[in-house]
C-alpha positions as CSV (number, residue, x, y, z in Angstrom):
1,M,97.7,103.3,113.2
2,E,101.4,103.1,113.5
3,R,103.3,106.4,113.8
4,F,106.4,107.3,111.8
5,Q,108.4,110.1,110.3
6,K,107.5,111.5,106.9
7,Y,110.0,111.4,104.1
8,S,110.3,114.8,102.5
9,H,112.1,116.1,99.4
10,G,112.4,119.5,101.0
11,G,114.1,118.2,104.2
12,G,112.6,118.0,107.7
13,F,110.4,115.4,109.2
14,E,106.8,115.4,110.6
15,D,104.8,112.7,112.2
16,Y,102.0,111.1,110.2
17,E,99.9,108.0,110.8
18,R,100.5,105.2,108.3
19,L,97.7,104.5,105.8
20,K,96.3,101.1,105.0
21,P,94.7,100.2,101.7
22,S,91.3,100.0,103.5
23,D,91.6,103.7,104.3
24,F,91.2,104.4,100.6
25,F,88.7,101.7,99.7
26,G,87.1,100.4,102.8
27,N,88.0,96.8,102.1
28,D,91.1,94.5,101.9
29,A,91.0,93.6,98.2
30,P,94.3,93.3,96.4
31,F,95.9,96.8,96.3
32,N,97.6,98.2,93.2
33,V,99.2,101.6,92.7
34,E,100.0,103.4,89.5
35,I,102.4,106.4,89.7
36,G,101.8,108.8,86.8
37,I,98.4,107.8,85.4
38,G,98.5,110.0,82.3
39,N,95.0,110.1,80.8
40,G,93.9,107.2,82.9
41,E,93.6,104.6,80.2
42,F,95.9,102.1,81.9
43,I,94.4,102.3,85.4
44,A,90.8,102.4,84.2
45,G,91.4,99.4,81.9
46,Y,92.9,97.3,84.6
47,A,90.2,98.3,87.1
48,E,87.5,97.3,84.6
49,K,89.3,94.0,83.9
50,N,89.8,93.2,87.6
51,P,86.7,94.4,89.5
52,D,87.9,92.3,92.5
53,Q,91.0,94.4,92.9
54,N,91.6,98.0,93.9
55,Y,93.6,100.6,92.0
56,L,95.1,103.8,93.4
57,G,96.6,106.3,90.9
58,F,98.6,109.5,91.2
59,E,99.2,112.3,88.8
60,V,100.7,115.8,89.2
61,M,99.6,117.4,85.9
62,K,96.1,118.8,86.4
63,R,95.1,118.8,82.7
64,I,95.7,115.1,82.1
65,F,94.5,114.2,85.7
66,N,91.1,115.7,84.7
67,R,91.0,113.4,81.7
68,A,91.7,110.4,83.9
69,V,89.0,111.4,86.3
70,K,86.5,111.5,83.4
71,R,87.6,108.1,82.1
72,A,87.5,106.5,85.6
73,G,84.1,108.0,86.2
74,K,82.6,106.0,83.3
75,L,83.4,102.7,85.1
76,E,80.5,100.8,86.6
77,Q,82.5,99.6,89.6
78,S,84.1,101.8,92.2
79,N,87.5,100.2,92.6
80,V,89.6,103.2,91.5
81,R,90.8,106.2,93.5
82,L,92.8,109.0,91.8
83,I,94.8,111.6,93.6
84,H,96.2,114.9,92.2
85,F,99.4,115.0,94.2
86,D,103.0,113.9,94.3
87,A,102.9,110.2,94.8
88,T,106.1,110.2,97.0
89,F,104.3,111.6,100.0
90,F,101.4,109.2,100.0
91,V,103.6,106.1,99.2
92,T,105.8,107.1,102.1
93,I,103.0,107.1,104.5
94,L,101.6,103.7,103.4
95,E,102.1,100.8,105.7
96,D,105.0,98.6,104.8
97,E,104.3,95.5,102.6
98,C,100.7,96.4,101.8
99,V,100.9,96.9,98.0
100,D,100.4,94.0,95.6
101,N,101.7,95.8,92.5
102,F,103.3,99.1,91.6
103,Y,103.1,100.5,88.0
104,V,105.3,103.3,86.7
105,N,104.6,103.7,83.0
106,F,106.8,105.9,80.8
107,P,107.8,108.4,83.5
108,D,109.1,111.8,82.3
109,P,112.6,111.0,80.9
110,W,114.0,114.5,81.4
111,P,116.2,114.0,78.4
112,K,118.5,117.1,78.8
113,K,121.7,116.2,80.7
114,R,121.2,119.0,83.3
115,H,117.7,117.7,84.1
116,K,118.4,114.0,84.5
117,K,118.7,114.4,88.3
118,R,115.0,114.9,88.3
119,R,114.2,111.4,87.0
120,L,111.9,109.5,89.3
121,L,113.3,106.0,89.2
122,K,116.4,106.6,91.4
123,T,117.7,103.9,93.7
124,E,116.2,105.7,96.8
125,F,112.7,105.8,95.3
126,I,112.8,102.3,94.0
127,E,113.8,101.2,97.5
128,L,110.9,103.1,98.9
129,L,108.5,101.3,96.6
130,T,110.1,98.0,97.5
131,S,109.5,98.6,101.2
132,K,105.8,99.0,100.5
133,L,105.5,95.9,98.3
134,K,104.2,92.6,99.7
135,P,106.6,89.7,99.4
136,G,106.0,88.3,95.9
137,G,104.6,91.6,94.8
138,S,105.8,93.2,91.5
139,L,107.2,96.6,90.5
140,Y,106.4,97.2,86.8
141,M,108.4,99.9,85.0
142,A,108.3,100.9,81.3
143,T,110.3,103.5,79.4
144,D,111.0,104.2,75.7
145,Q,114.3,105.9,76.5
146,A,117.4,103.6,76.1
147,D,119.6,105.7,78.4
148,Y,116.8,105.8,81.1
149,A,116.5,102.0,80.9
150,Q,120.3,101.7,81.4
151,E,120.1,104.0,84.4
152,I,117.3,102.0,85.9
153,M,119.4,98.9,85.5
154,E,122.2,100.6,87.4
155,N,119.8,101.9,90.1
156,L,118.5,98.4,90.7
157,K,121.9,96.8,91.4
158,P,122.0,97.8,95.1
159,L,118.6,96.3,95.8
160,D,119.0,92.7,96.8
161,S,115.4,92.3,97.7
162,L,114.2,92.5,94.1
163,E,114.7,90.0,91.3
164,T,113.6,90.2,87.6
165,A,110.7,88.1,86.4
166,F,112.5,87.5,83.1
167,D,115.7,85.9,81.9
168,T,117.2,89.4,81.6
169,V,116.7,92.5,83.7
170,C,114.3,94.0,81.1
171,V,112.7,93.0,77.9
172,N,111.6,94.9,74.8
173,E,107.9,94.2,74.9
174,L,105.2,94.6,77.4
175,V,104.2,91.2,78.8
176,D,100.5,90.8,79.8
177,Y,100.1,94.5,79.7
178,L,97.4,96.8,78.5
179,P,98.6,98.5,75.2
180,T,97.6,102.1,75.9
181,K,97.8,105.0,73.5
182,Y,101.0,106.1,75.0
183,Y,102.6,102.6,74.7
184,R,101.5,102.3,71.1
185,K,103.1,105.7,70.3
186,F,106.3,105.1,72.2
187,A,106.8,101.5,71.0
188,D,106.3,102.5,67.4
189,E,108.7,105.5,67.6
190,N,111.5,104.3,69.9
191,G,110.8,100.7,71.1
192,V,110.2,100.0,74.7
193,F,112.1,98.7,77.7
194,F,109.9,96.8,80.2
195,F,110.9,95.8,83.7
196,R,109.0,93.5,86.1
197,M,110.8,93.3,89.4
198,V,109.5,90.9,92.0
199,K,110.1,91.3,95.7
200,K,111.7,88.2,97.2
201,G,109.6,86.4,99.8
C-alpha cells in the first residue's frame, strides 16, 4: 500500500497506509460512502436496492449508530460496513479516486452563529472528498437550512474539479433519492436544498 501523511484536526502528522475499498469488503464492487448515517435508513435502503454495490457508513453518535447497526443487520446481503468514528480520518487514508459516490445527508447545521465554524461542509473538507472521488463520481449533499445551503454554494466556488448535475447549483427536491424519515420531516418543515456535484473526468 502507498504511504502518506495523515490529515489531523488536532495538528501533527503520522504515516498511515492508504486503504482500498477491497480492504473493507474483499471485492472491487462500486464503492459508496455515507458520512453521518443517522439511524441507517438511507444506507440500508440503498444497500438493499443495489446488492451489487458496496456501502460504507460513518457515524459519531453512539445511540443512533446502534440503531443503524440493527437496521443493517436485517439485510440479507453483506454489502454494508458501518464505523463508529469520525469519517475525516478514514476518508483521508483512502486511496485517491476510489469512491464512486459520497453522500452527506442533513449534516448538523450548528445554527448558532458562534458554532457555525463547526459545520462539516467547508471548502477544505469538500476538496478532500473530491480527491477521493473517481472521475465522473458524485458528491451528494442535502440540507434543510437555507443559510447552510448558501454557505455550501460559496464553499464550492474554489473547486474547479466539480460541476453541478443540475441547471442550478442546487435544487429544492431530492432527485432519485430515498425519502427517509429525516428527509420527510425536514422537507415538510423547512424545505430542502439538494446538491449533486460531479467530479470532472
